[in-house]
N, C-alpha and C positions, 0 to 999 in steps of 0.2 A: 760471286758478283759479276753479272753482264755488264759490258762498257756500255759506255752512250752512244760512241760511235761505232760503223762496222769495221772501221781498222783500229786495232790496239797495239801498232808498232811501237820503237820512240820516235820513229825518224817522220821527219814531215812526207805526207800526203797528197795526193791529188783527189777532190773530192768535189761531190754536186751537192746542194741546196736548193730546198725548194721552202719558202717560206708560207708558215701555215696561218700567217695573219691577212696577207695581202696578197699571196700566191706567186710573188718574184721567184724566180728561177737564177744560178749563176755557178760558176764553177772558179775553183782555186785550185792554186799550187801550192796554197798556204794554210794547209788543214793537218791538223794532229789530232790524235787519240784524244778521246772525249774534251775537247772544245769546240765550243762553238762560235758563230760570225755572225757578224749584225746585218740585217737587211738594209741595205743602203735606202729604199724608200719608206721602211717602219720603224726602222731601227732596233725590232725585234731579234733576239739572242734567239739562231738557228743552228741546229746539230746537222749534217751533212748526211745525206739520205743513202749516199754511195760514198765511197772511199777506195782508192788503189796507191800501190804502192809507187811511190815516184820513180819514173824511169828518168837517166840520163838526157833522153832525146826532149821529155815534157819540163824537165828543170832547167833545160836548157833555153827553150822555148818561152817559159814564163818568166826567166830573168829580163826579159825584156819591157815587160809591163810592170808597171806601177804596182807598190804593195801598199793597200789601203790601208794603213795602221790602225786608223778609228775605228774601222769593221771588224778588225780582226782580236776575235777572244783572246788568244795567248798574248798580242801586245797589250791589249787593255789591263789582264787583269797582273800581268809582270812587269807594266810599265814600262816596258823596252821594245825594239822591235826584234821579232822573230826571226828578220832576215840577218840577221846579226849572229844567229846562235848556230 
């Protein structure tokens, strides 16, 4: 069975998203295999169009940014923050 996302690893990944409903684009260092994120404009769940294994440099840079749990599929489906994992 093919995965729903380009990255199929077990660790967090860096991903790029494009909402097919409103064409909003964003990137996040909090992406996971086979897990969508909600678009901040239309709230549609979207799977990443591209993902890369997270490097330490990107991971450290993204730590300064706020993790928007209400848009994170993993946080919403598990009902806890994926940044605590």
